[in-house]
DRENGUGU-216950 format. One line per 2 residues: number of its first residue (from 1); their letters; for each residue x, y, z of N, C-alpha, C. Coordinates in nm, 2 decimals. Layout:
BEGIN
NUM) A) X:Y:Z:X:Y:Z:X:Y:Z ~ ...
REM end
This chain:
BEGIN
1) ME) 10.78:-6.47:7.88:10.68:-6.47:7.78:10.66:-6.62:7.72 ~ 10.54:-6.65:7.70:10.49:-6.78:7.65:10.53:-6.79:7.51
3) NP) 10.58:-6.91:7.47:10.62:-6.94:7.34:10.53:-7.05:7.28 ~ 10.42:-7.01:7.22:10.33:-7.12:7.17:10.39:-7.18:7.05
5) EI) 10.34:-7.31:7.02:10.38:-7.38:6.90:10.30:-7.32:6.78 ~ 10.35:-7.32:6.67:10.28:-7.28:6.54:10.26:-7.41:6.46
7) VI) 10.15:-7.42:6.42:10.11:-7.54:6.33:10.10:-7.50:6.19 ~ 10.17:-7.57:6.10:10.16:-7.54:5.96:10.10:-7.66:5.89
9) KL) 10.00:-7.64:5.81:9.93:-7.75:5.74:9.97:-7.75:5.60 ~ 10.02:-7.87:5.54:10.06:-7.89:5.41:9.99:-8.00:5.34
11) TS) 9.97:-7.98:5.22:9.91:-8.11:5.15:10.02:-8.21:5.14 ~ 9.99:-8.33:5.10:10.10:-8.43:5.09:10.20:-8.40:4.97
13) DE) 10.15:-8.34:4.87:10.24:-8.29:4.76:10.33:-8.18:4.81 ~ 10.27:-8.08:4.88:10.36:-7.97:4.93:10.47:-8.03:5.02
15) AL) 10.42:-8.12:5.11:10.52:-8.17:5.21:10.63:-8.25:5.14 ~ 10.60:-8.33:5.03:10.69:-8.41:4.96:10.79:-8.32:4.89
17) VL) 10.75:-8.22:4.82:10.83:-8.13:4.74:10.92:-8.05:4.85 ~ 10.86:-8.00:4.95:10.93:-7.92:5.05:11.04:-8.01:5.12
19) SD) 11.01:-8.14:5.15:11.10:-8.23:5.21:11.22:-8.25:5.12 ~ 11.20:-8.27:4.99:11.31:-8.29:4.90:11.40:-8.17:4.89
21) WL) 11.34:-8.05:4.88:11.41:-7.93:4.88:11.50:-7.90:5.01 ~ 11.44:-7.93:5.12:11.51:-7.91:5.24:11.63:-8.01:5.25
23) EQ) 11.61:-8.13:5.20:11.72:-8.23:5.20:11.84:-8.18:5.12 ~ 11.80:-8.12:5.00:11.91:-8.06:4.91:11.98:-7.94:4.98
25) VQ) 11.90:-7.86:5.05:11.96:-7.75:5.12:12.05:-7.80:5.23 ~ 12.01:-7.90:5.31:12.09:-7.95:5.42:12.21:-8.02:5.36
27) MT) 12.22:-8.07:5.24:12.34:-8.12:5.19:12.44:-8.02:5.13 ~ 12.40:-7.90:5.13:12.49:-7.79:5.09:12.56:-7.73:5.21
29) DL) 12.65:-7.63:5.19:12.71:-7.57:5.30:12.61:-7.47:5.35 ~ 12.54:-7.50:5.45:12.43:-7.41:5.51:12.48:-7.27:5.54
31) SR) 12.61:-7.27:5.58:12.65:-7.13:5.63:12.67:-7.04:5.51 ~ 12.68:-7.09:5.39:12.68:-7.01:5.27:12.54:-6.96:5.23
33) LV) 12.45:-7.06:5.25:12.31:-7.03:5.21:12.23:-6.95:5.31 ~ 12.26:-6.98:5.44:12.18:-6.92:5.55:12.28:-6.85:5.64
35) GD) 12.28:-6.72:5.64:12.37:-6.65:5.72:12.37:-6.65:5.86 ~ 12.24:-6.67:5.91:12.23:-6.67:6.06:12.20:-6.82:6.10
37) AA) 12.30:-6.87:6.18:12.30:-7.01:6.23:12.17:-7.04:6.31 ~ 12.11:-6.94:6.36:11.98:-6.96:6.44:11.87:-7.01:6.35
39) VW) 11.87:-7.00:6.22:11.78:-7.05:6.13:11.80:-7.20:6.11 ~ 11.91:-7.25:6.14:11.94:-7.39:6.11:11.85:-7.48:6.19
41) AP) 11.83:-7.45:6.31:11.76:-7.54:6.41:11.61:-7.56:6.36 ~ 11.54:-7.45:6.32:11.41:-7.47:6.27:11.41:-7.55:6.14
43) LH) 11.51:-7.52:6.05:11.51:-7.59:5.92:11.53:-7.74:5.95 ~ 11.61:-7.77:6.04:11.64:-7.92:6.07:11.52:-7.98:6.13
45) RI) 11.45:-7.91:6.21:11.32:-7.95:6.28:11.21:-7.98:6.17 ~ 11.20:-7.89:6.09:11.09:-7.91:5.98:11.13:-8.03:5.90
47) AG) 11.26:-8.04:5.85:11.30:-8.15:5.77:11.28:-8.28:5.84 ~ 11.31:-8.28:5.97:11.29:-8.41:6.05:11.15:-8.45:6.06
49) TL) 11.07:-8.34:6.08:10.92:-8.38:6.10:10.86:-8.43:5.96 ~ 10.90:-8.37:5.85:10.86:-8.42:5.73:10.90:-8.56:5.70
51) DK) 11.03:-8.58:5.73:11.08:-8.72:5.71:11.00:-8.82:5.77 ~ 10.97:-8.79:5.91:10.89:-8.89:5.99:10.75:-8.90:5.94
53) SL) 10.70:-8.80:5.87:10.55:-8.80:5.82:10.53:-8.85:5.69 ~ 10.65:-8.87:5.61:10.64:-8.91:5.47:10.71:-9.04:5.44
55) PG) 10.63:-9.15:5.48:10.70:-9.28:5.45:10.74:-9.30:5.31 ~ 10.67:-9.23:5.21:10.70:-9.25:5.07:10.84:-9.21:5.03
57) IF) 10.91:-9.13:5.12:11.04:-9.08:5.07:11.14:-9.20:5.07 ~ 11.10:-9.32:5.12:11.19:-9.44:5.11:11.14:-9.54:5.02
59) AA) 11.03:-9.50:4.94:10.98:-9.60:4.84:11.07:-9.60:4.71 ~ 11.06:-9.72:4.66:11.14:-9.74:4.53:11.10:-9.64:4.42
61) DY) 10.98:-9.60:4.42:10.93:-9.50:4.31:10.93:-9.36:4.36 ~ 11.02:-9.33:4.46:11.02:-9.19:4.52:11.04:-9.09:4.41
63) AE) 11.13:-9.10:4.32:11.15:-9.00:4.21:11.03:-8.97:4.13 ~ 10.96:-9.08:4.10:10.83:-9.06:4.02:10.73:-8.99:4.11
65) RL) 10.72:-9.03:4.23:10.62:-8.96:4.32:10.65:-8.81:4.34 ~ 10.78:-8.79:4.35:10.82:-8.64:4.36:10.79:-8.56:4.24
67) EA) 10.82:-8.61:4.12:10.80:-8.55:4.00:10.65:-8.52:3.98 ~ 10.57:-8.62:4.01:10.42:-8.61:4.00:10.37:-8.49:4.09
69) AR) 10.42:-8.49:4.21:10.39:-8.39:4.31:10.42:-8.25:4.25 ~ 10.54:-8.24:4.20:10.59:-8.11:4.14:10.50:-8.07:4.03
71) RR) 10.46:-8.17:3.95:10.37:-8.13:3.83:10.23:-8.08:3.88 ~ 10.19:-8.14:3.98:10.05:-8.10:4.04:10.06:-7.96:4.10
73) LR) 10.17:-7.93:4.15:10.19:-7.80:4.23:10.21:-7.69:4.14 ~ 10.29:-7.72:4.03:10.33:-7.61:3.94:10.21:-7.52:3.89
75) PA) 10.11:-7.58:3.83:10.00:-7.49:3.78:9.94:-7.40:3.88 ~ 9.92:-7.46:4.00:9.85:-7.39:4.11:9.94:-7.27:4.15
77) LN) 10.08:-7.29:4.15:10.17:-7.18:4.19:10.18:-7.08:4.08 ~ 10.17:-7.11:3.95:10.18:-7.02:3.84:10.05:-6.94:3.84
79) HS) 9.94:-7.00:3.86:9.80:-6.93:3.87:9.81:-6.84:3.98 ~ 9.85:-6.87:4.10:9.86:-6.79:4.22:9.94:-6.67:4.20
81) AS) 10.07:-6.69:4.13:10.16:-6.58:4.10:10.09:-6.48:4.01 ~ 10.02:-6.53:3.91:9.97:-6.43:3.82:9.84:-6.35:3.88
83) DE) 9.78:-6.42:3.98:9.67:-6.35:4.05:9.73:-6.24:4.13 ~ 9.85:-6.27:4.20:9.91:-6.16:4.28:9.96:-6.05:4.21
85) EG) 10.02:-6.08:4.08:10.08:-5.98:4.00:9.96:-5.88:3.96 ~ 9.85:-5.94:3.93:9.73:-5.86:3.89:9.68:-5.77:4.00
87) TD) 9.70:-5.80:4.13:9.65:-5.72:4.23:9.74:-5.61:4.27 ~ 9.87:-5.61:4.22:9.97:-5.50:4.24:9.95:-5.39:4.15
89) A) 9.88:-5.40:4.05:9.86:-5.30:3.94:9.77:-5.19:3.99
REM end
């Protein structure tokens, strides 16, 4: 069976926030957080790809960039969640 690659597109803000979260996850005891070790390989691959794609993670103002990206994403996520809640009714 053919195993085609899957491409996921993220905005730079999404990639930065996800990269930071994945780094935090990888610094924890993954076996406690992720019960299936098969999940670790794709998590590491995604994190590595993001690290290579985001030169800003090594910038002196990384913390400020990350917080700005989080602020920009939060309203969109809150709005999206309220839209989804409205469709369940």
